[in-house]
C-alpha positions in Angstrom: 21.1 73.1 -95.3 23.5 73.4 -97.9 26.1 73.0 -95.1 24.3 70.0 -93.6 23.9 68.3 -96.8 27.8 68.9 -97.9 29.0 67.8 -94.1 26.6 64.5 -94.5 28.1 63.7 -97.9 31.7 62.5 -96.8 29.9 60.4 -94.1 27.5 58.8 -96.7 30.5 58.1 -99.0 32.5 56.7 -96.1 29.7 54.4 -95.1 29.0 53.3 -98.5 32.6 52.2 -99.2 33.5 48.8 -99.3 35.2 47.0 -96.1 38.6 46.2 -96.4 39.5 42.3 -95.6 41.8 41.2 -93.3 44.2 40.0 -95.8 44.4 43.5 -97.6 45.3 45.0 -94.3 47.9 42.4 -93.5 49.4 42.8 -97.2 49.5 46.8 -96.7 50.9 46.6 -93.4 54.0 43.9 -94.3 54.5 45.0 -97.8 54.0 43.1 -101.2 57.9 42.2 -100.8 57.7 40.4 -97.4 54.4 38.5 -98.9 56.6 37.3 -101.7 59.2 36.0 -99.6 56.5 34.1 -97.3 55.1 32.7 -100.5 58.4 31.8 -102.0 59.1 29.9 -98.8 55.5 28.3 -98.5 56.1 27.0 -101.9 59.6 25.3 -101.1 58.3 23.7 -98.1 55.4 22.4 -100.0 58.2 20.8 -102.6 60.1 19.3 -99.8 58.4 15.9 -100.1 58.6 15.9 -103.8 62.3 16.8 -103.5 62.8 13.9 -101.0 61.0 11.6 -103.4 63.3 12.6 -106.2 66.5 12.1 -104.4 65.6 8.8 -103.2 64.7 7.5 -106.8 68.2 8.5 -107.6 69.9 6.1 -104.9 70.1 2.7 -104.3 67.9 0.6 -101.9 70.6 -0.2 -99.5 71.6 3.7 -99.0 67.8 4.5 -98.9 67.5 2.0 -95.9 70.6 3.1 -94.4 70.2 6.9 -94.1 67.9 9.7 -94.7 67.5 11.6 -98.3 68.8 14.8 -96.8 72.2 13.2 -96.4 72.5 13.7 -100.3 73.8 17.3 -99.8 77.3 15.7 -97.9 77.3 12.6 -100.1 76.2 13.6 -103.7 78.4 10.6 -105.1 75.6 8.2 -103.8 73.6 9.3 -106.7 73.0 7.1 -109.6 70.2 6.4 -112.3 70.3 2.5 -111.6 66.6 2.5 -110.3 65.7 4.2 -113.6 67.5 1.6 -115.7 66.0 -1.4 -114.1 62.7 0.2 -114.4 62.8 0.6 -118.0 64.3 -2.8 -118.6 61.5 -4.3 -117.0 59.1 -3.3 -119.6 57.9 -0.2 -118.4 58.3 1.6 -121.5 55.5 -0.6 -123.2 53.5 0.3 -120.3 54.1 4.0 -120.9 52.9 3.8 -124.6 49.6 1.9 -123.5 49.0 4.8 -121.0 49.4 7.2 -124.0 47.2 5.2 -126.4 44.6 5.1 -123.5 45.0 8.8 -122.4 45.2 10.5 -125.5 42.0 8.9 -127.6 40.0 9.0 -124.3 40.9 13.2 -123.9 39.9 13.4 -127.5 36.7 11.7 -127.5 35.7 13.2 -124.2 36.3 16.9 -125.4 34.8 16.5 -128.9 31.6 14.7 -127.8 31.4 16.7 -124.7 31.7 20.2 -126.6 29.1 19.2 -129.2 26.6 18.1 -126.9 27.3 21.4 -124.5 26.9 23.3 -127.6 23.3 21.5 -128.1 22.3 22.0 -124.5 23.1 25.6 -124.3 21.9 27.3 -127.8 19.9 24.5 -129.8 16.2 24.1 -129.0 14.7 20.9 -128.9 11.9 18.9 -127.0 13.1 17.5 -123.6 16.4 19.4 -123.6 16.3 20.4 -119.9 15.3 17.0 -118.8 17.9 15.4 -120.7 20.3 17.9 -119.2 19.2 17.1 -115.7 19.9 13.6 -116.4 23.4 14.1 -117.4 24.0 16.1 -114.4 22.4 13.3 -112.4 24.9 11.0 -113.7 27.5 12.8 -111.9 26.4 10.8 -108.8 26.8 7.8 -110.0 29.9 5.8 -108.6 32.2 4.1 -110.9 32.3 1.0 -108.6 28.7 0.0 -109.5 29.3 -0.4 -113.3 32.4 -2.3 -113.0 31.0 -5.7 -113.0 28.1 -5.1 -115.3 30.3 -3.7 -117.9 32.9 -6.2 -117.3 30.5 -9.0 -118.2 29.3 -6.8 -121.3 32.8 -6.5 -122.6 33.4 -10.2 -122.0 30.5 -10.9 -124.4 31.7 -8.2 -126.8 35.1 -9.6 -127.0 36.8 -6.5 -125.7 37.7 -7.2 -122.2 41.5 -6.5 -121.2 41.9 -4.4 -124.3 42.9 -0.8 -124.5 39.6 0.3 -126.6 37.7 -1.3 -123.8 39.6 1.0 -121.3 39.0 4.0 -123.6 35.1 3.4 -123.7 34.8 3.1 -119.9 36.9 6.3 -119.1 34.8 8.3 -122.0 31.7 7.2 -120.8 32.1 8.3 -117.4 33.9 11.5 -118.1 31.2 12.7 -120.3 28.7 13.9 -117.8 31.0 16.3 -116.1 32.7 17.6 -119.3 29.2 18.3 -120.6 28.3 20.1 -117.3 31.3 22.3 -117.7 31.3 23.0 -121.1 27.6 23.8 -121.2 28.0 26.1 -118.3 30.7 28.0 -120.2 29.0 28.2 -123.6 25.7 29.9 -122.2 28.1 32.8 -121.1 28.8 33.4 -124.9 26.9 36.5 -126.3 23.9 35.5 -128.1 24.4 38.5 -130.6 27.4 36.5 -132.0 25.5 33.5 -132.9 22.6 35.2 -134.2 24.7 37.3 -136.5 26.3 34.0 -137.6 22.8 32.5 -138.4 21.6 35.9 -140.1 24.6 35.3 -142.6 23.3 31.8 -143.2 25.7 29.9 -141.4 24.3 26.5 -140.3 24.8 25.1 -136.9 27.8 23.2 -137.4 29.6 26.4 -138.9 28.5 28.3 -135.9 29.8 25.8 -133.5 33.2 25.4 -135.2 33.9 29.1 -136.2 32.2 30.8 -133.3 31.8 28.7 -130.3 34.8 26.2 -130.4 37.2 29.3 -130.7 35.5 31.4 -128.0 35.4 28.2 -125.5 39.2 27.4 -125.9 40.3 28.4 -122.2 37.2 26.1 -120.7 38.2 23.2 -123.3 41.9 23.4 -122.6 41.0 23.2 -118.7 38.8 20.4 -119.3 41.6 18.6 -121.4 44.1 19.2 -119.1 42.0 17.6 -116.0 40.5 14.7 -118.3 44.1 13.7 -119.3 45.4 13.8 -115.7 42.6 11.6 -114.5 43.0 9.1 -117.1 46.7 9.1 -116.9 46.7 8.7 -113.0 44.0 6.1 -113.0 44.7 2.7 -111.4 41.0 1.5 -110.6 39.8 0.9 -114.4 43.3 -0.4 -115.4 43.2 -3.0 -112.8 39.7 -4.3 -113.8 39.9 -3.9 -117.5 43.5 -4.0 -118.8 45.2 -7.2 -118.8 49.3 -7.7 -118.9 49.5 -6.6 -122.8 47.6 -3.4 -122.1 48.3 -2.4 -118.6 49.3 1.5 -118.3 52.0 2.8 -116.0 49.9 2.5 -112.7 49.3 -1.1 -113.2 52.7 -1.7 -114.2 54.2 -0.4 -111.0 51.8 -2.1 -109.0 52.6 -5.5 -110.2 56.2 -4.7 -109.7 55.7 -4.0 -106.1 57.4 -6.5 -103.7 55.5 -8.4 -101.3 58.1 -7.9 -98.5 60.3 -5.1 -97.9 60.6 -1.8 -99.0 59.6 -0.8 -102.5 60.7 2.7 -102.5 63.0 2.6 -105.1 60.4 1.3 -107.8 57.7 3.8 -106.7 59.8 6.9 -106.6 61.4 6.3 -110.0 58.1 5.2 -111.6 56.3 8.4 -110.2 58.9 10.8 -111.7 58.9 9.0 -115.0 55.0 8.9 -115.0 55.3 13.1 -114.3 56.9 13.9 -117.3 54.3 13.9 -119.7 51.6 15.8 -117.5 54.1 18.4 -116.6 55.1 19.2 -120.2 51.2 19.2 -121.1 50.5 21.5 -118.0 53.3 24.0 -118.9 52.2 24.0 -122.3 48.7 24.9 -122.1 49.2 26.8 -118.9 48.0 30.3 -120.2 44.5 28.4 -121.3 44.4 26.6 -118.1 44.5 30.1 -116.0 42.0 31.7 -118.3 39.6 28.5 -117.9 39.7 28.8 -114.2 39.0 32.4 -114.4 36.0 31.9 -116.8 32.7 33.3 -115.4 34.5 34.9 -112.2 34.3 38.4 -113.5 32.0 40.1 -115.9 
């Protein structure tokens, strides 16, 4: 009996061991070095269109129409910053600051309001809390397009149609449901013992939120901030409807400068890279928090 048990134990352990996936077997067979080389090559291949667009932005229209961007390796003298200087001279700088004036307040408002609402939905008891949260989640499926005409009429009555505050309010209103949903699900995972200890020390709810919940929620808040910033920064639909010439962001400014006939790659390429500068700085500055936010909840 002892021998049978000893013999059966390894079989049982082997049967209960987790199966290795196909990816793990391929990594073991090829080696990590080969996998890293393949990933680098895939990354470079993915960047080819972006590199081509950047080269196009540094060449004149005639050169771009005459030959492909890859000829820059044999004709580097064709590179110029004329497209960028022409775009900046056309008033693009004011559109850049309009974009900043729209995106920054919207991101701050969405994060601030959503964080407080998410804390209330996660850790405060009040009547109708779950029903109200379901209504907020239900607002996620409401298309933006159905609200354009009614809100445009309301903005006209209020006198803010075509202004930056009107665009900010619209983005904030439609950004809150997802933001509240995301942060509430993150805040629920905070250990209740931390909040109970703070309450036993006599801390009010606002103090608990500022001193305990908000610092622990930095990864999720940073991820939400990056997403919200990019959504508003790259938005064109709301800008086309609610912004006028004086308050137009970069997306609408680029659209208004597109020629009706002929190629407009010189405008689009240079404008695209000018609009990329701030999002890239933001992403690399908060990359650590972004990765933590994306991984939040994936492991216990």
